[in-house]
C-alpha positions as a Markdown table, in Angstrom:
| # | Residue | x | y | z |
|---|---|---|---|---|
| 1 | Met | -55.7 | 10.7 | -19.6 |
| 2 | Pro | -53.5 | 12.5 | -22.2 |
| 3 | Lys | -51.4 | 15.5 | -21.2 |
| 4 | Tyr | -51.7 | 17.2 | -24.6 |
| 5 | Gly | -54.8 | 17.9 | -26.6 |
| 6 | Lys | -55.5 | 17.6 | -30.3 |
| 7 | Lys | -54.9 | 21.3 | -30.9 |
| 8 | Ala | -51.4 | 21.0 | -29.3 |
| 9 | Ser | -50.4 | 18.1 | -31.6 |
| 10 | Glu | -51.7 | 20.0 | -34.7 |
| 11 | Lys | -49.7 | 23.1 | -33.8 |
| 12 | Val | -46.5 | 21.2 | -33.1 |
| 13 | Glu | -46.9 | 19.2 | -36.4 |
| 14 | Lys | -47.3 | 22.5 | -38.3 |
| 15 | Val | -44.3 | 24.0 | -36.6 |
| 16 | Met | -42.1 | 20.9 | -37.3 |
| 17 | His | -43.1 | 21.1 | -40.9 |
| 18 | Glu | -42.0 | 24.8 | -41.0 |
| 19 | Leu | -38.7 | 23.8 | -39.3 |
| 20 | His | -38.0 | 21.2 | -42.0 |
| 21 | Glu | -38.9 | 23.7 | -44.8 |
| 22 | Gly | -36.6 | 26.2 | -43.1 |
| 23 | Thr | -39.2 | 28.9 | -42.7 |
| 24 | Leu | -39.7 | 28.7 | -39.0 |
| 25 | Lys | -38.6 | 31.9 | -37.2 |
| 26 | Ser | -38.2 | 32.6 | -33.5 |
| 27 | Gly | -39.7 | 35.6 | -31.6 |
| 28 | Ser | -36.5 | 37.6 | -32.4 |
| 29 | Gly | -36.8 | 36.8 | -36.1 |
| 30 | Gln | -33.9 | 34.4 | -36.3 |
| 31 | Lys | -34.2 | 31.1 | -38.1 |
| 32 | Val | -34.9 | 28.1 | -35.8 |
| 33 | Thr | -32.6 | 25.1 | -36.3 |
| 34 | Ser | -33.3 | 23.1 | -33.1 |
| 35 | Lys | -36.1 | 20.5 | -32.8 |
| 36 | Lys | -36.5 | 21.2 | -29.1 |
| 37 | Gln | -37.0 | 24.9 | -29.8 |
| 38 | Ala | -39.5 | 24.1 | -32.5 |
| 39 | Ile | -41.5 | 21.9 | -30.2 |
| 40 | Ala | -41.4 | 24.7 | -27.5 |
| 41 | Ile | -42.7 | 27.2 | -30.1 |
| 42 | Gly | -45.5 | 24.8 | -31.1 |
| 43 | Leu | -46.6 | 24.2 | -27.5 |
| 44 | Ser | -46.5 | 27.9 | -26.8 |
| 45 | Glu | -48.7 | 28.6 | -29.8 |
| 46 | Ala | -51.1 | 25.9 | -28.6 |
| 47 | Arg | -51.3 | 27.5 | -25.2 |
| 48 | Glu | -52.1 | 30.9 | -26.7 |
| 49 | Ala | -54.8 | 29.2 | -28.9 |
| 50 | Gly | -56.4 | 27.7 | -25.7 |
| 51 | Gly | -55.3 | 24.1 | -26.4 |
| 52 | Lys | -54.8 | 21.5 | -23.6 |
| 53 | Val | -51.1 | 21.9 | -22.8 |
| 54 | Pro | -49.4 | 21.7 | -19.3 |
| 55 | Lys | -48.1 | 24.9 | -17.9 |
| 56 | Ala | -44.6 | 26.0 | -19.0 |
| 57 | Pro | -41.9 | 25.4 | -16.4 |
| 58 | Val | -40.8 | 28.4 | -14.4 |
| 59 | Lys | -37.1 | 29.0 | -14.2 |
| 60 | Lys | -36.2 | 30.3 | -10.7 |
| 61 | Lys | -32.7 | 29.0 | -10.2 |
| 62 | Ala | -31.1 | 31.3 | -12.7 |
| 63 | Ala | -32.6 | 34.3 | -11.1 |
| 64 | Val | -31.5 | 33.2 | -7.7 |
| 65 | Lys | -27.9 | 32.6 | -8.8 |
| 66 | Lys | -27.8 | 36.0 | -10.5 |
| 67 | Lys | -29.0 | 37.8 | -7.3 |
| 68 | Ala | -26.5 | 35.9 | -5.2 |
| 69 | Ser | -23.6 | 36.8 | -7.4 |
| 70 | Met | -24.7 | 40.4 | -7.5 |
| 71 | Lys | -24.7 | 40.5 | -3.7 |
| 72 | Lys | -21.2 | 39.1 | -3.5 |
| 73 | Lys | -19.9 | 41.6 | -6.0 |
| 74 | Ala | -21.5 | 44.5 | -4.2 |
| 75 | Ala | -20.1 | 43.3 | -0.8 |
| 76 | Ala | -16.6 | 42.9 | -2.4 |
| 77 | Lys | -16.7 | 46.5 | -3.7 |
| 78 | Lys | -17.8 | 47.9 | -0.2 |
| 79 | Lys | -14.9 | 46.3 | 1.7 |
| 80 | Ala | -11.9 | 48.6 | 2.1 |
| 81 | Pro | -8.4 | 47.1 | 1.5 |
| 82 | Val | -6.7 | 45.9 | 4.7 |
| 83 | Lys | -3.0 | 45.9 | 5.3 |
| 84 | Lys | -2.3 | 42.2 | 6.1 |
| 85 | Lys | 1.4 | 42.4 | 6.9 |
| 86 | Ala | 1.3 | 45.1 | 9.6 |
| 87 | Ala | -1.7 | 43.5 | 11.3 |
| 88 | Ala | -0.1 | 40.0 | 11.3 |
| 89 | Lys | 3.1 | 41.3 | 12.9 |
| 90 | Lys | 1.3 | 43.0 | 15.7 |
| 91 | Lys | -1.0 | 40.2 | 16.6 |
| 92 | Ala | 1.6 | 37.3 | 16.6 |
| 93 | Pro | 3.5 | 38.2 | 19.8 |
| 94 | Met | 0.3 | 38.9 | 21.7 |
| 95 | Lys | -1.0 | 35.4 | 20.9 |
| 96 | Lys | 2.1 | 33.8 | 22.4 |
| 97 | Lys | 1.9 | 35.8 | 25.6 |
| 98 | Ala | -1.8 | 35.1 | 26.0 |
| 99 | Ala | -1.3 | 31.4 | 25.4 |
| 100 | Ala | 1.5 | 31.3 | 28.1 |
| 101 | Lys | -0.7 | 33.1 | 30.6 |
| 102 | Lys | -3.6 | 30.7 | 30.0 |
| 103 | Lys | -1.6 | 27.5 | 30.3 |
| 104 | Ala | 0.0 | 28.3 | 33.7 |
| 105 | Pro | -3.3 | 28.6 | 35.7 |
| 106 | Met | -4.7 | 25.4 | 34.1 |
| 107 | Lys | -1.7 | 23.4 | 35.5 |
| 108 | Lys | -2.4 | 24.7 | 39.0 |
| 109 | Lys | -6.1 | 23.7 | 38.8 |
| 110 | Ala | -5.2 | 20.3 | 37.5 |
| 111 | Ala | -2.7 | 19.7 | 40.3 |
| 112 | Ala | -5.3 | 20.9 | 42.9 |
| 113 | Lys | -7.9 | 18.4 | 41.5 |
| 114 | Lys | -5.4 | 15.5 | 41.8 |
| 115 | Lys | -4.8 | 16.1 | 45.5 |
């Protein structure tokens, strides 16, 4: 069972002829130079005319990427700048003290388990 009907092949043939003549224009009015674009135009015209042509592929990935990048940009703008040097100096000594406190009780528990 063929994917494309007779009308589709006629439309694509006509469009390819226009491409080779140099008279084929895109929707924006610019001259078409790509064979792939010419075929896409022919299939689109065949769809509009009611010919047997598979549905055009839907591009979802590009829209998803754009939305994700827009969210990242918005989140970056909302964040306030943080002073890293001052925060790092204050936190460093506290970590050492906390680590020393935690290690001492563990040794006692381990010694109690061995007995």
